[in-house]
C-alpha positions in Angstrom: 36.0 -85.4 -57.9 34.5 -87.5 -60.7 35.0 -86.7 -64.3 31.4 -85.3 -64.6 31.8 -83.1 -61.5 35.1 -81.7 -62.9 33.3 -81.0 -66.2 30.5 -79.1 -64.5 33.0 -77.1 -62.4 34.8 -76.0 -65.5 31.5 -75.0 -67.2 30.8 -72.8 -64.2 34.2 -71.2 -64.7 33.3 -70.5 -68.3 30.0 -68.9 -67.2 32.1 -66.6 -64.9 34.4 -65.9 -67.8 31.3 -64.9 -69.9 30.2 -62.4 -67.3 33.7 -60.9 -67.1 33.9 -60.6 -70.9 30.5 -58.8 -70.9 31.8 -56.3 -68.4 34.9 -55.8 -70.6 32.7 -55.2 -73.6 31.2 -52.3 -71.8 34.7 -51.0 -71.1 35.6 -51.2 -74.8 32.9 -48.7 -75.6 35.0 -46.0 -73.9 38.0 -44.4 -75.6 41.2 -46.3 -75.0 44.9 -45.9 -75.9 46.4 -47.6 -78.9 48.3 -50.1 -76.7 45.2 -50.9 -74.6 43.1 -51.3 -77.8 45.3 -54.1 -79.1 45.4 -55.8 -75.8 41.6 -55.8 -75.3 41.0 -56.8 -78.9 43.1 -59.9 -78.4 41.3 -60.7 -75.1 37.8 -60.5 -76.6 38.7 -62.6 -79.6 40.1 -65.4 -77.4 37.2 -65.3 -75.1 34.6 -65.4 -77.9 36.3 -68.5 -79.3 36.2 -70.2 -76.0 32.4 -69.6 -75.5 31.7 -71.1 -79.0 33.4 -74.4 -78.2 31.5 -75.1 -75.0 32.0 -78.2 -73.0 34.7 -79.6 -75.2 36.9 -76.6 -74.3 36.2 -77.1 -70.6 37.8 -80.6 -70.9 40.9 -79.3 -72.7 44.3 -80.0 -71.2 45.8 -77.5 -68.7 49.3 -76.3 -67.9 50.6 -75.1 -64.5 50.9 -71.3 -64.0 53.2 -69.6 -61.5 50.3 -68.4 -59.4 49.1 -72.1 -59.0 46.0 -71.6 -61.2 45.6 -73.7 -64.3 46.0 -72.2 -67.8 42.9 -73.1 -69.8 43.1 -73.6 -73.5 40.6 -71.8 -75.7 39.7 -69.1 -73.1 41.1 -65.8 -72.0 43.4 -66.3 -68.9 44.0 -63.5 -66.4 47.0 -63.5 -64.0 48.8 -61.0 -61.8 52.1 -62.8 -62.3 53.9 -64.1 -65.3 53.9 -67.7 -66.4 57.1 -69.6 -67.2 57.5 -72.8 -69.1 60.8 -74.7 -68.9 61.8 -77.8 -70.9 64.8 -80.1 -70.0 65.2 -82.7 -72.7 67.7 -83.8 -75.3 67.6 -82.7 -78.9 66.4 -79.4 -80.4 62.7 -79.8 -79.7 61.0 -76.6 -78.7 59.6 -76.0 -75.2 56.5 -74.6 -76.7 55.1 -75.1 -80.2 52.3 -72.9 -81.6 50.6 -73.7 -84.9 47.9 -71.8 -86.8 46.2 -73.6 -89.7 43.3 -71.2 -90.0 42.4 -69.8 -93.5 41.3 -66.4 -92.0 44.4 -64.2 -91.8 44.9 -61.8 -88.9 45.7 -58.3 -90.3 46.5 -59.9 -93.6 48.8 -62.6 -92.1 47.8 -65.9 -90.4 50.3 -65.9 -87.5 51.1 -68.7 -85.1 51.6 -66.3 -82.2 50.6 -62.6 -81.6 52.4 -60.8 -78.9 51.6 -57.3 -77.5 53.7 -55.1 -75.1 56.5 -52.6 -75.0 58.4 -55.3 -76.9 56.2 -57.7 -78.8 58.8 -60.5 -78.6 61.9 -60.6 -76.4 64.3 -63.5 -76.8 67.7 -64.5 -75.5 69.9 -67.3 -76.7 73.5 -68.4 -77.1 73.3 -68.3 -80.9 70.2 -66.1 -81.6 67.7 -64.3 -79.5 64.9 -64.6 -82.1 65.2 -66.8 -85.2 62.9 -66.9 -88.1 62.9 -69.1 -91.2 60.9 -69.1 -94.4 59.6 -71.3 -96.0 59.0 -73.5 -92.9 60.9 -76.6 -93.9 62.0 -77.7 -90.5 64.5 -76.3 -88.0 67.8 -74.8 -89.3 70.9 -76.9 -88.9 73.1 -74.2 -87.6 73.6 -70.4 -87.3 77.0 -69.4 -88.6 77.2 -66.1 -86.7 75.4 -65.5 -83.3 73.0 -62.5 -83.5 70.2 -61.0 -81.6 67.8 -61.6 -84.5 68.5 -64.3 -87.1 66.6 -64.6 -90.3 67.1 -67.7 -92.6 65.7 -67.9 -96.1 65.9 -71.0 -98.3 64.9 -71.7 -101.8 65.5 -68.1 -103.0 63.5 -66.5 -100.1 65.0 -63.5 -98.3 66.1 -64.2 -94.7 65.0 -60.7 -93.5 62.6 -58.3 -95.1 61.9 -54.8 -93.8 59.5 -52.2 -95.0 58.5 -48.8 -93.8 56.1 -46.2 -95.2 57.5 -43.0 -93.5 60.7 -44.0 -91.9 63.9 -46.1 -92.4 63.2 -49.7 -93.2 66.3 -50.8 -91.2 68.2 -48.7 -88.7 71.5 -50.0 -87.2 73.8 -48.4 -84.7 77.1 -49.6 -83.0 79.6 -48.0 -80.7 82.1 -50.9 -81.0 84.3 -49.3 -83.8 83.0 -52.0 -86.2 80.5 -51.8 -88.9 76.9 -51.0 -88.1 75.8 -53.1 -91.1 78.0 -55.9 -92.4 77.3 -57.8 -95.6 79.2 -61.0 -96.4 78.7 -63.0 -99.6 80.2 -66.5 -99.9 79.7 -66.7 -103.7 82.3 -65.3 -106.1 79.5 -64.0 -108.4 77.5 -62.5 -105.5 77.4 -59.1 -103.8 78.1 -58.4 -100.2 75.8 -55.3 -100.0 73.5 -54.2 -102.7 71.5 -51.0 -102.8 68.7 -50.5 -105.4 66.8 -47.3 -105.8 63.9 -46.4 -108.1 64.6 -44.7 -111.4 65.7 -41.4 -109.8 66.5 -42.6 -106.2 70.0 -43.2 -104.8 71.0 -46.8 -104.6 73.6 -46.5 -101.9 74.3 -43.3 -99.9 77.2 -42.8 -97.5 77.8 -39.9 -95.2 80.5 -39.0 -92.7 81.2 -35.9 -90.6 85.0 -35.9 -91.1 85.8 -39.4 -92.5 85.0 -41.1 -95.7 81.4 -41.2 -96.8 82.1 -44.3 -99.0 85.4 -46.3 -98.9 86.2 -49.2 -101.1 89.2 -51.6 -100.5 90.2 -54.5 -102.7 93.0 -56.9 -102.5 93.4 -57.5 -106.2 90.3 -56.0 -107.8 88.8 -52.5 -107.8 88.3 -50.6 -104.6 85.5 -48.6 -106.2 83.9 -49.6 -109.5 81.4 -47.4 -111.3 79.4 -48.3 -114.4 77.0 -46.3 -116.5 75.0 -48.5 -118.8 73.6 -45.6 -120.9 75.7 -43.5 -123.4 74.8 -40.3 -121.6 75.7 -41.6 -118.1 78.8 -41.1 -115.9 80.5 -44.1 -114.2 81.9 -42.1 -111.2 81.0 -38.5 -110.4 83.0 -36.5 -107.9 81.7 -33.1 -106.6 83.6 -30.8 -104.3 81.4 -28.5 -102.2 79.1 -27.3 -105.1 78.5 -28.3 -108.7 79.7 -26.0 -111.4 76.4 -26.0 -113.3 78.3 -26.6 -116.6 76.9 -29.5 -118.7 79.7 -32.0 -119.3 79.7 -34.8 -121.8 79.4 -38.4 -120.7 82.5 -40.0 -119.2 83.7 -42.9 -117.1 84.9 -40.4 -114.4 83.8 -36.8 -114.0 85.0 -34.3 -111.5 82.7 -31.3 -111.0 83.1 -28.2 -108.8 82.2 -24.6 -108.9 85.1 -23.1 -107.0 87.4 -26.0 -106.3 89.6 -28.2 -108.5 87.5 -30.6 -110.5 90.0 -33.5 -110.6 93.3 -33.8 -108.7 95.9 -36.5 -108.9 98.9 -36.7 -106.5 101.9 -38.9 -106.4 105.2 -38.6 -104.4 107.5 -40.5 -106.6 105.5 -41.2 -109.8 103.2 -39.2 -112.0 100.2 -37.4 -110.8 98.2 -38.4 -113.9 98.7 -40.7 -116.9 96.4 -40.4 -119.9 96.1 -42.3 -123.1 93.5 -42.1 -125.9 93.0 -43.3 -129.5 92.4 -39.7 -130.7 94.4 -37.8 -128.1 95.8 -38.3 -124.7 94.2 -35.2 -123.3 92.1 -32.3 -124.6 91.9 -28.8 -123.2 88.5 -27.3 -123.9 88.7 -23.7 -125.3 87.8 -20.9 -123.0 85.7 -17.8 -123.6 88.6 -15.3 -124.1 89.8 -14.4 -127.6 93.5 -14.2 -128.5 94.5 -13.8 -124.8 94.7 -15.7 -121.6 93.2 -14.9 -118.1 94.6 -12.0 -116.2 96.0 -14.2 -113.5 97.7 -17.6 -113.5 100.0 -20.0 -111.7 103.2 -21.5 -112.9 102.4 -24.6 -115.0 98.9 -23.4 -116.1 97.8 -24.2 -119.7 94.9 -22.3 -121.3 93.3 -22.5 -124.7 91.5 -19.4 -126.0 88.4 -19.4 -128.1 90.4 -19.4 -131.3 92.4 -22.5 -130.3 95.5 -20.6 -129.2 97.6 -22.4 -126.6 99.0 -20.4 -123.7 101.4 -21.4 -120.9 102.0 -19.6 -117.6 105.6 -19.1 -116.3 105.7 -15.9 -114.3 103.4 -14.5 -117.0 101.4 -15.9 -119.9 103.2 -17.0 -123.0 101.5 -18.2 -126.2 102.9 -21.4 -127.4 100.7 -22.0 -130.5 
């Protein structure tokens, strides 16, 4: 077959493609599911682009498909079987490279590849199933930790960004006994995991059924560090079951509970609590009773009445001052 005959043959295929697309346009007028809607929209867009190019498209290069039919560039291809592309070469060159230099963004983003299906993209690899890098400054040198999805950011760009309007931006689950989310920072001035909430939102929230909601371990530093930057803030607040409802002054550490002990310190061979202060080591706030102590007590209890009288319980209440 001469070059001109091959060109005319491909033009006839494009005419057949045009008739098939016209029939599909009639189908699009009927209600379809969300998944089918995205699929058909992509098919019509590709077909329309092919018809506008004309004879130049017909002469475009082809690639072999698994059903022995050629894959035409610039047109919509239909196949009952999948198409596989394998590359066997040295180096880290890709088996398939897709580039999009258009100035018209798709859904607000100019993408190199759009994929539709139960899983938009499925990838497997020894070091990463799917890898993404921004900005696009060439292929990454190495991936330090193998992962199903790898995101690499350079020049101050985030490696992975997730957003959600009505759900969780990132959901992670593991049954291995290890961490579902692990953050590792290799800079002494950095942070392994950082949570930032809006003015009234919670920055980091931890929950556990019978374990520790939040646990901090440090070799030489602080296991848990709390900082309040405003004079009326509290660095660390601990609540048992239910808050007391009593307004407490600002403090580095505050324990608050309605029916439980607010703060408790225990030690087997040392002291349960050690306090020091420039004005006083400890202060007992006066209670509501006047010139008397509560009806009941436990050995070791101290109580200050509304007049400042100090009481101590040893079998019964005794006023000390």
